[in-house]
C-alpha positions as CSV (number, residue, x, y, z in Angstrom):
1,M,-80.9,-27.0,-209.3
2,N,-80.5,-30.7,-208.6
3,N,-78.6,-32.5,-205.8
4,N,-75.6,-33.3,-208.1
5,S,-75.2,-29.6,-209.0
6,L,-75.3,-28.8,-205.3
7,A,-72.7,-31.5,-204.5
8,F,-70.5,-30.2,-207.3
9,I,-70.6,-26.6,-205.9
10,G,-69.8,-28.0,-202.4
11,L,-66.8,-29.9,-203.8
12,C,-65.6,-26.9,-205.7
13,N,-65.7,-24.9,-202.5
14,E,-63.9,-27.6,-200.6
15,Y,-61.2,-27.9,-203.3
16,C,-60.5,-24.1,-203.4
17,Q,-60.3,-23.9,-199.6
18,T,-57.9,-26.9,-199.5
19,L,-55.6,-25.2,-202.0
20,E,-55.9,-21.8,-200.2
21,S,-54.7,-23.4,-197.0
22,A,-52.0,-25.6,-198.5
23,R,-49.3,-23.4,-197.0
24,E,-50.4,-24.5,-193.5
25,T,-50.8,-28.2,-194.3
26,E,-48.4,-31.1,-194.0
27,C,-47.4,-32.6,-197.4
28,D,-48.9,-36.1,-196.7
29,D,-52.2,-34.5,-195.5
30,F,-52.4,-32.3,-198.6
31,I,-51.8,-35.2,-200.9
32,A,-54.4,-37.4,-199.1
33,A,-56.9,-34.6,-199.3
34,M,-56.3,-34.2,-203.1
35,L,-56.6,-37.9,-203.7
36,R,-60.0,-37.8,-201.8
37,L,-61.3,-34.7,-203.6
38,L,-60.2,-35.1,-207.2
39,P,-62.0,-38.3,-208.0
40,R,-65.2,-37.0,-206.4
41,I,-64.9,-33.8,-208.5
42,Y,-64.3,-35.8,-211.6
43,I,-67.3,-38.0,-211.0
44,T,-69.6,-35.2,-210.0
45,A,-68.5,-33.0,-213.0
46,S,-69.0,-35.9,-215.4
47,D,-72.6,-36.4,-214.0
48,L,-73.7,-32.8,-214.2
49,K,-77.0,-32.6,-215.9
50,I,-78.3,-29.1,-216.6
51,D,-81.1,-27.9,-218.7
52,D,-79.6,-25.7,-221.4
53,L,-82.2,-23.0,-222.1
54,G,-80.0,-21.9,-225.0
55,L,-80.4,-18.2,-224.1
56,E,-76.7,-17.4,-224.7
57,E,-73.4,-19.1,-225.0
58,P,-72.4,-20.2,-221.5
59,Y,-69.3,-18.4,-220.4
60,I,-67.6,-17.6,-217.1
61,D,-65.6,-14.4,-216.7
62,G,-62.0,-14.8,-215.4
63,R,-62.0,-13.3,-211.9
64,L,-58.8,-14.9,-210.4
65,D,-55.9,-12.5,-210.7
66,E,-52.5,-13.7,-211.8
67,D,-50.8,-12.9,-208.4
68,Y,-53.3,-15.0,-206.5
69,Y,-53.0,-17.9,-209.0
70,D,-49.3,-17.7,-208.6
71,S,-49.3,-17.7,-204.8
72,I,-51.5,-20.8,-204.8
73,R,-49.2,-22.5,-207.3
74,R,-46.1,-21.6,-205.4
75,S,-47.4,-22.7,-202.0
76,I,-48.2,-26.2,-203.5
77,E,-44.8,-26.2,-205.3
78,N,-43.0,-25.5,-202.0
79,L,-45.1,-28.1,-200.2
80,L,-44.3,-30.9,-202.8
81,G,-40.6,-29.9,-203.4
82,P,-38.9,-32.1,-205.9
83,D,-42.0,-34.3,-206.2
84,D,-43.8,-31.4,-207.9
85,T,-42.4,-32.4,-211.3
86,Y,-43.5,-35.5,-213.2
87,L,-43.2,-36.9,-216.7
88,E,-46.3,-36.3,-218.8
89,V,-47.0,-39.1,-221.3
90,F,-50.4,-37.9,-222.5
91,E,-49.2,-34.5,-223.8
92,E,-50.1,-33.9,-227.4
93,D,-46.5,-32.8,-228.2
94,M,-45.1,-36.1,-226.9
95,K,-45.8,-37.7,-230.3
96,Y,-43.2,-35.5,-231.9
97,S,-40.6,-35.4,-229.0
98,D,-37.6,-37.5,-228.4
99,T,-37.3,-36.3,-224.9
100,P,-39.8,-36.7,-222.0
101,I,-42.1,-33.7,-221.3
102,A,-42.1,-32.5,-217.7
103,A,-45.3,-31.3,-216.0
104,S,-46.0,-29.7,-212.7
105,V,-48.5,-30.9,-210.1
106,S,-48.7,-27.4,-208.6
107,E,-49.5,-25.9,-212.0
108,G,-52.1,-28.5,-212.8
109,L,-53.8,-28.1,-209.4
110,A,-53.6,-24.3,-209.8
111,D,-55.2,-24.5,-213.3
112,I,-58.1,-26.5,-211.8
113,F,-58.3,-24.0,-209.0
114,Q,-58.6,-21.1,-211.5
115,V,-61.5,-22.8,-213.2
116,L,-63.3,-23.6,-210.0
117,Y,-62.6,-20.3,-208.3
118,N,-63.9,-18.4,-211.3
119,F,-67.0,-20.6,-211.3
120,L,-67.7,-20.1,-207.6
121,E,-67.2,-16.3,-208.0
122,A,-69.6,-16.3,-211.0
123,I,-72.4,-18.0,-209.1
124,K,-72.3,-15.9,-205.9
125,D,-75.6,-14.1,-205.3
126,V,-77.1,-14.8,-208.8
127,P,-80.4,-16.3,-209.8
128,N,-80.7,-20.0,-210.6
129,E,-80.8,-19.6,-214.3
130,L,-77.4,-17.9,-214.2
131,I,-76.1,-20.7,-212.0
132,D,-77.3,-23.2,-214.6
133,Q,-75.5,-21.3,-217.3
134,A,-72.3,-21.3,-215.2
135,L,-72.7,-25.0,-214.6
136,I,-73.0,-25.6,-218.4
137,A,-69.9,-23.5,-219.0
138,V,-67.8,-25.3,-216.3
139,K,-68.9,-28.7,-217.6
140,D,-68.0,-27.7,-221.2
141,D,-64.6,-26.6,-219.9
142,F,-64.3,-29.9,-217.9
143,Q,-64.9,-32.0,-221.1
144,S,-62.6,-30.0,-223.3
145,Y,-59.8,-29.0,-220.9
146,W,-59.5,-29.6,-217.2
147,S,-60.7,-33.3,-217.0
148,R,-57.4,-34.3,-218.6
149,I,-55.4,-32.1,-216.2
150,L,-57.3,-33.6,-213.2
151,C,-56.5,-37.2,-214.3
152,N,-52.9,-36.5,-215.0
153,V,-52.4,-34.8,-211.6
154,M,-54.2,-37.6,-209.8
155,R,-51.8,-40.1,-211.4
156,A,-48.8,-38.0,-210.2
157,L,-50.2,-37.5,-206.7
158,N,-50.9,-41.3,-206.5
159,H,-47.3,-41.9,-207.3
160,I,-46.0,-39.5,-204.7
161,R,-48.3,-40.9,-202.0
162,Y,-47.5,-44.6,-202.7
163,N,-44.1,-44.6,-204.2
164,A,-42.0,-41.4,-203.8
165,L,-42.7,-40.9,-200.1
166,N,-41.9,-44.6,-199.4
167,E,-38.6,-44.3,-201.4
168,R,-37.5,-41.5,-199.0
169,D,-38.3,-43.5,-195.8
């Protein structure tokens, strides 16, 4: 396992811990933490280089239960309040819609949490070749699914930090 893979695993762990403790965090501190973590996760996930031995199709079992996912999502939603909702302009359905499509920061962060939580659970106490397979699976998921969510949520969090909070002051 290379240094970038280890850095990615560390960032995944830090992200999950930050979301798990969101309930006890001030809104400004939480947003600042997300705006520090998300770009680093994006860069590290983009740079993952893993030797695919091609033994089997890389796959990560879902281990996060729905109640825990929802408790994470709700704690972020409560923390952000009305700032949780933002207009999504990169949604595929937007092409066919006359009305704006709303998205939720808390749902986006919880969706990323689900991917990273499942990844971390999958690699606990397993040999390196299984860790490599999990890294391949999480990178495939990143490219096809959660990289877009991460970018959209970062844009919304950036707006909250530098615009929405200033408007209230």
